[in-house]
C-alpha positions as CSV (number, residue, x, y, z in Angstrom):
1,M,-18.0,12.1,-7.7
2,N,-14.6,11.6,-6.2
3,K,-11.7,10.8,-8.6
4,I,-10.0,7.7,-7.2
5,L,-6.8,6.1,-8.4
6,L,-6.0,2.4,-7.9
7,F,-2.3,1.8,-7.4
8,I,-0.9,-1.7,-7.7
9,P,2.7,-2.1,-6.6
10,M,4.4,-5.0,-8.3
11,Y,7.7,-6.8,-7.8
12,N,8.3,-10.3,-9.1
13,C,4.6,-11.1,-9.1
14,E,4.5,-13.0,-12.4
15,K,2.4,-15.9,-10.9
16,Q,0.1,-13.6,-8.9
17,I,-0.5,-10.4,-10.8
18,V,-3.0,-12.0,-13.3
19,R,-5.1,-13.1,-10.4
20,V,-5.1,-9.5,-9.0
21,L,-6.1,-8.1,-12.4
22,R,-9.0,-10.6,-12.5
23,Q,-10.3,-8.9,-9.4
24,L,-10.9,-5.8,-11.4
25,T,-14.4,-6.6,-12.7
26,P,-16.6,-3.9,-14.1
27,E,-18.5,-3.8,-10.8
28,I,-15.2,-3.1,-9.0
29,C,-13.9,-0.7,-11.6
30,K,-16.9,1.6,-11.3
31,H,-15.4,2.9,-8.0
32,F,-12.2,4.0,-9.7
33,S,-11.2,6.4,-12.4
34,E,-7.8,4.8,-13.4
35,V,-5.4,2.0,-12.5
36,I,-1.6,2.3,-12.4
37,I,0.6,-0.8,-11.9
38,V,4.0,0.3,-10.7
39,N,6.7,-2.2,-11.6
40,N,9.6,-1.9,-9.2
41,R,12.1,-3.3,-11.7
42,S,10.9,-6.9,-11.5
43,T,13.4,-9.5,-12.6
44,D,10.8,-12.0,-13.8
45,R,8.1,-11.8,-16.5
46,S,5.7,-9.7,-14.4
47,E,5.4,-6.9,-17.1
48,E,4.8,-9.4,-19.9
49,A,2.2,-11.2,-17.8
50,V,0.3,-8.0,-17.3
51,Q,0.4,-7.0,-20.9
52,E,-0.5,-10.5,-22.2
53,H,-3.5,-10.8,-19.8
54,L,-4.9,-7.3,-20.5
55,K,-4.7,-7.9,-24.2
56,R,-7.0,-10.9,-23.7
57,E,-9.1,-9.5,-20.9
58,P,-9.0,-5.7,-20.8
59,V,-10.4,-3.8,-17.8
60,S,-13.2,-1.3,-18.2
61,I,-11.2,1.8,-17.1
62,P,-7.9,3.4,-18.2
63,L,-4.8,1.5,-17.0
64,K,-1.1,2.3,-17.2
65,L,1.9,0.1,-16.5
66,L,4.8,2.1,-15.1
67,R,8.4,1.0,-14.5
68,N,10.4,2.6,-11.8
69,T,13.7,4.2,-13.0
70,E,15.5,2.1,-10.5
71,N,14.5,-0.4,-7.7
72,Y,13.1,2.0,-5.1
73,G,11.5,-0.6,-2.8
74,L,7.9,-0.8,-1.8
75,G,8.0,2.5,0.0
76,G,9.6,4.1,-3.0
77,S,6.8,2.8,-5.3
78,H,4.3,4.4,-2.9
79,K,6.0,7.7,-3.4
80,V,5.9,7.3,-7.2
81,A,2.1,6.6,-7.0
82,F,1.4,9.4,-4.5
83,Q,3.2,11.9,-6.8
84,Y,1.2,10.6,-9.8
85,A,-2.1,11.0,-7.8
86,I,-1.2,14.6,-6.9
87,K,0.0,15.6,-10.4
88,N,-3.1,14.2,-12.0
89,G,-5.7,15.7,-9.7
90,F,-7.0,12.6,-8.0
91,D,-9.0,12.9,-4.7
92,Y,-8.0,9.5,-3.3
93,V,-5.5,6.8,-4.0
94,A,-6.2,3.1,-3.1
95,V,-3.4,0.6,-2.7
96,L,-3.7,-3.1,-3.6
97,H,-0.5,-5.2,-3.5
98,G,0.2,-7.1,-6.7
99,D,1.0,-10.4,-4.9
100,D,-2.7,-11.4,-4.6
101,Q,-2.8,-11.5,-0.8
102,G,-5.6,-8.9,-0.4
103,E,-9.0,-8.6,-2.0
104,I,-10.2,-5.4,-3.5
105,L,-13.8,-6.4,-2.6
106,D,-13.0,-5.4,1.0
107,L,-13.0,-1.8,-0.1
108,V,-16.4,-1.9,-1.6
109,P,-18.3,-1.4,1.7
110,I,-16.0,1.6,2.4
111,F,-16.9,3.2,-0.9
112,E,-20.7,2.4,-0.9
113,S,-21.2,3.7,2.6
114,G,-19.3,6.9,1.8
115,M,-17.5,6.4,5.1
116,Y,-14.1,7.0,3.5
117,Q,-14.9,10.7,2.9
118,H,-14.7,11.4,6.6
119,Y,-11.2,10.1,7.1
120,D,-7.7,11.0,5.9
121,C,-7.0,7.3,5.4
122,C,-8.7,3.9,5.6
123,L,-6.3,1.1,6.5
124,G,-7.0,-2.6,5.9
125,A,-6.4,-4.6,9.1
126,R,-5.6,-8.3,9.1
127,F,-5.9,-8.6,12.9
128,M,-9.2,-7.0,13.9
129,K,-12.6,-8.6,14.4
130,G,-14.2,-9.6,11.1
131,S,-10.9,-10.2,9.3
132,K,-10.1,-13.6,7.7
133,L,-6.6,-15.0,7.6
134,E,-5.8,-17.9,5.3
135,G,-2.4,-19.7,5.4
136,Y,-1.0,-17.2,8.0
137,S,1.0,-18.9,10.8
138,R,0.0,-18.5,14.4
139,F,3.6,-17.4,15.2
140,R,3.4,-14.5,12.8
141,T,-0.1,-13.6,13.9
142,F,1.1,-13.5,17.5
143,G,4.1,-11.3,16.6
144,N,1.9,-8.9,14.7
145,L,-0.5,-8.6,17.7
146,V,2.4,-7.8,20.0
147,Y,3.8,-5.1,17.7
148,N,0.3,-3.7,17.2
149,L,0.0,-3.3,21.0
150,L,3.4,-1.7,21.4
151,F,2.7,0.8,18.6
152,S,-0.7,1.5,20.1
153,V,0.8,2.3,23.5
154,V,3.5,4.7,22.0
155,C,1.1,6.3,19.5
156,G,-1.8,6.7,21.8
157,Y,-4.5,5.2,19.5
158,R,-5.7,1.7,18.7
159,I,-3.7,0.2,15.9
160,Y,-4.9,-3.0,14.3
161,D,-2.3,-3.4,11.6
162,L,1.1,-1.8,10.9
163,G,0.8,-2.3,7.1
164,S,-1.4,-4.5,5.1
165,G,-1.6,-4.5,1.3
166,L,-5.0,-2.8,1.1
167,N,-5.3,0.9,2.0
168,L,-6.9,4.1,0.9
169,Y,-5.4,7.6,1.3
170,K,-6.9,11.0,0.7
171,V,-4.7,12.9,-1.7
172,Q,-5.1,16.1,0.2
173,M,-3.3,14.5,3.1
174,L,-0.4,13.6,0.8
175,Q,0.1,17.2,-0.5
176,D,2.5,17.7,2.4
177,P,5.4,15.4,1.4
178,F,6.0,14.4,5.1
179,Y,6.6,10.9,3.9
180,E,9.4,11.6,1.4
181,M,12.2,10.6,3.7
182,Y,10.4,7.5,5.2
183,P,12.1,4.2,4.5
184,N,11.8,2.9,0.9
185,N,11.3,-0.7,2.2
186,L,8.4,-2.4,3.9
187,M,8.8,-0.1,7.0
188,F,7.4,2.8,5.0
189,N,3.9,1.9,6.2
190,Y,5.0,1.8,9.9
191,C,6.1,5.4,9.6
192,M,2.8,6.3,8.0
193,V,1.0,4.8,11.0
194,M,3.2,6.9,13.3
195,A,2.5,10.0,11.2
196,I,-1.3,9.5,11.9
197,H,-0.6,10.2,15.6
198,Q,2.0,12.9,15.1
199,Y,0.1,15.0,12.6
200,K,-3.3,14.3,14.0
201,Q,-4.6,12.6,10.8
202,K,-7.9,10.9,11.0
203,A,-7.7,7.1,10.3
204,K,-10.2,4.2,10.1
205,F,-9.2,0.6,10.2
206,F,-11.4,-2.0,8.5
207,P,-11.3,-5.8,8.4
208,I,-10.0,-7.6,5.4
209,T,-9.4,-11.1,4.0
210,W,-5.7,-12.0,3.7
211,K,-4.2,-15.1,2.2
212,E,-0.8,-16.6,1.8
213,A,-0.4,-19.3,-0.9
214,D,2.4,-19.1,-3.5
215,Q,3.7,-15.7,-2.5
216,V,7.4,-15.2,-1.8
217,S,8.0,-13.1,1.3
218,N,10.8,-10.6,1.3
219,V,10.6,-10.2,5.1
220,K,13.5,-11.6,7.2
221,L,11.5,-11.9,10.4
222,F,14.0,-11.5,13.2
223,D,16.1,-8.8,11.4
224,Q,12.8,-6.9,10.6
225,A,11.6,-7.3,14.2
226,K,14.8,-5.6,15.6
227,R,14.6,-2.8,13.1
228,V,11.0,-2.1,13.9
229,L,11.7,-2.0,17.6
230,K,14.6,0.5,17.0
231,M,12.3,2.6,14.9
232,L,9.5,2.6,17.5
233,W,12.1,3.6,20.2
234,G,13.3,6.4,18.1
235,Y,9.8,7.7,17.6
236,A,9.0,7.3,21.4
237,L,12.0,9.5,22.3
238,H,11.8,12.2,19.7
239,H,8.4,12.1,17.8
240,D,8.5,14.9,15.2
241,K,12.3,15.1,15.1
242,F,12.4,11.4,14.3
243,L,9.7,11.5,11.6
244,R,11.4,14.5,10.0
245,S,14.8,12.8,9.8
246,D,16.0,10.8,6.8
247,L,15.1,7.2,7.5
248,R,16.1,5.8,4.1
249,D,19.0,3.5,3.6
250,R,20.2,5.9,0.9
251,P,19.1,9.3,-0.3
252,I,17.1,9.5,-3.6
253,E,16.6,13.0,-5.1
254,E,13.6,12.1,-7.2
255,Y,11.3,9.1,-7.5
256,T,10.6,8.7,-11.2
257,A,8.9,6.1,-13.4
258,E,8.1,5.7,-17.1
259,V,4.9,4.5,-18.7
260,V,5.7,1.4,-20.6
261,W,2.2,0.3,-21.6
262,S,-1.3,1.8,-21.4
263,A,-4.9,1.0,-22.3
264,D,-7.9,3.3,-22.4
265,G,-10.3,0.8,-21.0
266,K,-13.0,-1.1,-22.9
């Protein structure tokens, strides 16, 4: 049986994180060996909300709450989790964002069919047939479709989403730290998508349910759009040289986090 880690990145998700934890029913948890919640130095009561909820409603498998040494961004939290998965001998690491936009149930068919074992990564896609979008504007949907098309043309394979909050990675793929100098912000996933093409990784997109309700977006749309186009142009021109360059806003020597709370599972 594969050893699968569930990684939940969290930043200022006090209102949403409890709803995410309630998704972790015994039926869901049977697919995982452990859960880590990586708090990226939240400034609200996210950590307290996690601990208070789990004391009342513990999950059925071991769970750790980690706090990044500093605010690394979403990409940096991925690097913390990837290192944790490698160090602790996991076979796969699943990602479920802590803001309650994605549903972990969408991974169940991937697990039960065993399909994931034939791919380096399985990527949740908000914009493919079978997906359901709730509260997502037509403008943002159109923008994402345009960018998916542009990236598909440059990368030479069909891309249905540049980065949703529900993904699964084979840890063997992550042993090579090709991603260490990728952006520590939301564009980390864009580089991961480009790496699939460059390093001939095998990827599978799958439809998901995605909702927007009380979440607070950290994306500045037009500034983000320009930066993404610049990134895609850089990759189109130089491919491997671009992905091997330091794409971070500032260098970080080591991505570290401390365990601030843990439970063994009921």
